[in-house]
N, C-alpha and C positions, 0 to 999 in steps of 0.2 A: 504494500500500500504506500509506503514512504517513497518508493522508487517512482510511482506514478506522479508524485507531486514535484519531483526534481526535474523541472522542465527547462532549466537554463544550463549553461556550461561555464564552470569557473576554470580559467587558465592560470596556472601557478608559475611564477617567475622567481627563481631562487637566486640569491646573491652569488657572485662569481668566486668569492673567497680571496680575491686580490686585495692587497693592502697598499696604502700610500707610504711615503717615506717616514711617516710618524706612526705607522702600524695600525692606522684606522682603515676600516672597510671603504673601498672606493665607490661602492654602489649601494649606499644606504638609502638615498632618496629614490623614490620610484621613477623619477625622470632620468636617473642614471643607469637604470637596468636595461640590459639587452632584451628587447621584446620581439626579436625576430623569430624565436622559437620558444614556446612555453616548455618549462621543465616537465609539467604534467597537466592533464585536463581531467575534470571530474564532473558528473552530473550534480547540479545544485539547484537551489531556488533562491532568488534575490528578493528581498522584501522591498516594500515601498520606501522611498527615501524620506528622511526627516532632516530638518536643519534649514540653513539658508545663509543670508548675509551675516558676516562677522565684522564688527567694527570695534576693535580693541587694540591699543598700543600701535604696533606696526602692522597689524592685520587690517588694513584699510581696503575696502572693496574686495574682500576675500569671501568666497562662498564655500562654506564647510558643510558637507552633506554626509549623513550617517546612514548606513545600510546594515542589514543583517543577511549573511549568507548561510543557508542551511544545507548541510551535506549528510550523507550516510556516514556511518562509522568506518574507520579503516582508511580514510583518505590521508595522504602524506602532504599535509598542509600545516605549516608552522607559523607562529606569530610574527616571525621576522621575514616572511615571504611577502612578495607583492602579488596582487591578483587583478585580473580583469574578468568581467562576466559578459558573455554574449548570449544571444538567442540563437541556438544552433539551427533553427528552421530558416532564419533570414540572414544570419551572420551579422546582425545588428548589435553594436556595442551598447550594452545596458549600463555598464560600470567601467569607466576608464581605469587605467592602471592606478591602483590605490594600495594603501597599507592596512594591514590587520591591526586593530587596536586591542582586541580581546578574543580569546578562544574559550568557549564554554562547552563542557561535556554535559549533555542533557540525558537524564535517566528517567525511566518509567518504573513500574512495579517489578519488572523482571530483569532490569539491568540498563546498560547504556542504550539509548534509543537513537540519538542523532547528535551531530555537532553543530554548534552555532558560532559564527565568526562575526564580530562587530567590526565593520570596516568604515574608515573615514576617507572621504574624497575631498580634495580641495582644488579650487580653480580661482584664478585671479581675473582682473578686468581684461576684457578683450581690447586689443590694440586697434 
């Protein structure tokens, strides 16, 4: 039954592991990730977005939108990965490359039922 609800596809993009001269990851920001080929893809369901315009300190005209991605158990998706969600029927991008903020394991009366990933997407003013 859960599989019937997973109508979208999440593309996973993992960091390269490369480090700069200070020992920091070179591809922490989603815009720095190589998106030519996903590390993995899984069936998922993307929730309706929440959020909107953020006006605080240096975040002027920044749109911050929060989503939840639902997946079956057993997917190899970590909190430090970047993700993109598409509609596989149309190849329409539902969620641009974004970062996972929180991973939750959801259980029912018999054990682990599914996984939920809270995802934040940010966009700035158009030029």
